[in-house]
C-alpha positions, 0 to 999 in steps of 0.5 A, spaced: 918 474 172 925 476 169 927 483 170 931 482 163 925 481 159 922 487 162 927 491 158 924 491 151 917 492 154 917 499 152 920 497 145 918 490 143 920 491 136 927 492 138 927 485 142 931 480 139 928 474 135 928 467 139 933 462 135 934 455 134 940 452 137 944 453 131 942 460 130 936 460 125 929 463 126 926 458 122 926 452 117 924 451 110 921 444 108 919 441 102 915 435 105 912 432 112 910 426 115 902 424 114 902 418 119 908 414 118 909 416 111 912 422 108 909 426 103 912 431 098 909 438 098 908 442 092 909 449 096 914 451 102 912 449 109 916 453 114 916 451 121 919 456 127 918 457 134 917 464 134 909 466 133 912 473 130 916 470 125 910 465 123 906 471 123 911 474 118 911 468 114 903 468 113 904 475 110 909 474 106 907 467 103 900 465 105 898 460 109 896 460 117 900 458 122 898 451 126 901 447 132 904 440 129 907 434 133 915 435 134 920 434 139 924 440 136 923 447 138 920 449 132 913 447 134 909 452 129 908 450 122 905 454 116 903 451 110 905 456 105 902 458 098 908 459 095 913 454 091 918 459 090 921 465 094 927 470 093 932 469 098 939 472 100 945 467 101 951 470 104 956 466 100 959 459 099 960 458 106 952 458 107 952 452 104 954 445 107 954 438 104 955 432 106 954 424 106 951 421 112 948 414 115 944 415 121 944 411 127 940 411 133 945 415 137 946 420 131 951 419 125 955 413 124 958 415 117 959 422 115 963 423 109 964 428 103 963 422 098 971 420 098 974 421 105 971 421 112 968 428 115 968 425 123 973 428 127 976 421 129 977 419 122 977 425 118 981 425 112 981 417 111 978 414 105 970 413 107 970 407 102 963 409 098 962 407 091 965 411 086 959 411 082 952 415 084 948 410 082 951 405 086 951 410 092 944 411 091 943 403 091 947 403 098 943 409 101 936 406 099 938 399 102 940 403 109 948 400 108 950 407 105 950 414 107 945 419 103 946 427 102 945 432 107 945 439 104 944 445 109 943 452 106 942 458 111 939 464 108 935 470 109 928 472 106 929 478 101 922 481 102 924 481 110 931 480 111 930 483 118 927 477 120 933 473 121 936 467 118 932 461 116 935 454 114 933 449 109 936 442 109 935 437 104 937 429 102 935 430 095 940 427 090 937 432 085 940 438 089 947 435 090 947 434 082 947 441 081 950 444 088 957 445 084 954 450 079 950 454 085 957 454 089 960 457 083 955 462 081 956 464 089 963 465 088 962 469 082 958 474 085 963 474 091 958 477 096 951 476 099 947 474 093 940 474 091 937 467 089 931 464 088 929 457 092 924 454 089 920 447 088 920 445 081 915 440 078 918 434 075 914 429 070 916 423 066 913 416 064 918 410 066 919 405 061 914 400 064 909 406 062 908 409 069 907 416 070 911 419 075 911 426 078 915 430 084 918 436 086 925 437 087 929 443 090 932 448 086 937 454 087 937 460 082 943 465 083 941 472 080 947 476 082 949 481 088 943 483 092 940 490 091 943 496 095 937 497 099 936 489 101 944 489 103 943 496 107 937 492 111 942 486 112 948 490 115 943 494 119 940 488 122 947 485 123 949 491 127 943 491 132 944 484 133 951 484 134 
């Protein structure tokens, strides 16, 4: 048994939370795979590697933690009962957006829509179509990159849990991402936001009814002082 693990035996509340390789404690997901088919969800699905984090999510958002088949670290999943959650985003730097075409060994094309982001080609023109409709067509056919948006955040109801992340390939989110970033810049610090799954319904010209959920981020303003104090206290303890 490791002697370092015994340090927290008398004070388990002070024990640091397990983290993913990218320094987050869990991931919010808007879908899952059923067999070989993707399934869109109407409520948030949260995955984590930490049983205590999973238990906290159960209390805050409903649902029950269960194991799921994955090659990653986050082997626990909670199918929550919430389609919206209050979060704290610590400024524009907490959002990363890029266009990626994945290959078997990793990304083979990584750009911002105009220039390459990969180190060996950074800054050179990427050759992607100028029109979004053409970019979508290229991505759908597997010839071009698709959006990859990552947002890091804390839960406003319990910021001490640590940072979570949400990764999305939604074109709808990309369309309004500049508005979210502008709102965050106006706040100029940690912002209270809502991360939600909005129902979209319409009928096509051929008479087919379509319904799906799109991720939306609403920026409300600066975080309340009590939440900000908890975040600063947690940051000091982890530092």
